[in-house]
NUSE-894647 format. One line per 2 residues: their letters; for each residue x, y, z of C-alpha. Coordinates in nm, 4 decimals, always signed. Example, Ala and Ser with C-alpha at 12.3 -4.5 7.8 and 13.67 -1.06 7.14 Angstrom:
<nugus>
as	+1.2300 -0.4500 +0.7800  +1.3670 -0.1060 +0.7140;
</nugus>
This chain:
<nugus>
mt	+1.9679 -0.0361 -1.4937  +1.9946 +0.3257 -1.5872;
nd	+1.9897 +0.6181 -1.3463  +1.6400 +0.7099 -1.4660;
en	+1.5016 +0.3836 -1.3302  +1.6656 +0.4318 -0.9893;
ds	+1.5469 +0.7929 -0.9586  +1.1801 +0.7123 -1.0143;
pa	+0.9535 +0.7662 -0.7108  +0.8296 +0.4060 -0.7190;
aa	+1.1886 +0.2775 -0.6875  +1.1998 +0.4091 -0.3279;
fp	+0.9050 +0.1924 -0.2250  +0.8797 -0.1845 -0.1835;
dr	+0.6680 -0.3725 -0.4367  +0.4346 -0.4758 -0.1571;
ls	+0.3574 -0.3018 +0.1736  +0.1134 -0.3749 +0.4558;
tn	-0.0031 -0.1770 +0.7597  -0.0563 -0.4977 +0.9614;
pa	+0.2445 -0.5535 +1.1951  +0.1953 -0.9333 +1.1754;
sp	+0.2468 -0.9285 +0.7975  +0.5889 -1.0129 +0.6488;
fh	+0.5399 -0.7080 +0.4205  +0.5138 -0.4602 +0.7115;
na	+0.7770 -0.1813 +0.7202  +0.7263 +0.0408 +1.0257;
dl	+1.0036 +0.2878 +0.9329  +0.8527 +0.3580 +0.5926;
le	+0.4978 +0.3832 +0.7297  +0.6104 +0.6383 +0.9923;
rg	+0.7428 +0.8606 +0.7125  +0.3924 +0.8655 +0.5638;
vg	+0.3055 +0.6653 +0.2539  +0.0212 +0.7778 +0.0317;
ir	-0.1461 +0.5604 -0.2301  -0.2907 +0.6845 -0.5570;
fn	-0.5220 +0.4087 -0.6875  -0.6548 +0.4527 -1.0426;
gv	-0.5659 +0.8229 -1.0197  -0.7516 +0.8852 -0.6910;
dr	-0.5785 +0.9402 -0.3547  -0.6908 +0.6779 -0.1031;
nn	-0.6453 +0.6896 +0.2729  -0.8003 +0.3554 +0.3702;
ve	-0.5497 +0.1218 +0.2006  -0.4377 -0.1616 +0.4290;
ey	-0.2019 -0.3328 +0.1809  -0.0851 -0.2853 -0.1778;
cv	+0.1124 -0.4647 -0.4480  +0.2442 -0.2543 -0.7383;
se	+0.3588 -0.5400 -0.9661  +0.0296 -0.7315 -0.9414;
gw	-0.1796 -0.4110 -0.9490  -0.4037 -0.4472 -0.6441;
vr	-0.4875 -0.2851 -0.3115  -0.6732 -0.4071 -0.0040;
ma	-0.8992 -0.1404 +0.1408  -1.0815 -0.1424 +0.4724;
vg	-1.4585 -0.1828 +0.4577  -1.6225 +0.0437 +0.7127;
kt	-1.5518 -0.0308 +1.0776  -1.6171 -0.4039 +1.0513;
vd	-1.3514 -0.6300 +1.2055  -1.2853 -1.0030 +1.1867;
rh	-1.2649 -1.2386 +1.4863  -0.8990 -1.1420 +1.5401;
gn	-0.9758 -0.7688 +1.5540  -0.8309 -0.6913 +1.2085;
am	-1.0196 -0.4658 +0.9694  -1.2269 -0.6440 +0.7049;
tv	-1.0815 -0.5699 +0.3615  -1.1762 -0.5946 -0.0032;
ky	-0.9199 -0.6468 -0.2802  -0.9439 -0.4142 -0.5819;
kg	-0.7389 -0.4360 -0.9017  -0.6060 -0.1315 -1.0842;
kv	-0.3098 +0.1015 -1.1174  -0.1220 +0.1510 -0.7869;
ep	+0.1119 +0.4479 -0.7323  +0.2760 +0.4865 -0.3872;
yl	+0.4254 +0.8220 -0.2831  +0.5562 +0.9979 +0.0288;
r	+0.3172 +1.2431 +0.1906;
</nugus>
């Protein structure tokens, strides 16, 4: 790899990240620093989980929750760009 690849903003983020503490993709330290998601060129603040390599995000749908108390989500495909706020 070249230095250009390591210096890119996306290199600092995991390929997949979740806000759910029960998920194996949860990273509390990174989430405390403040991660923003730009999805298809629009900043989103209701993203529950993302995957850069597969190009999808899970976004919360209103205030609806499932039987375990987790937010109901919908999976959308598109270009995902994580960044620090």
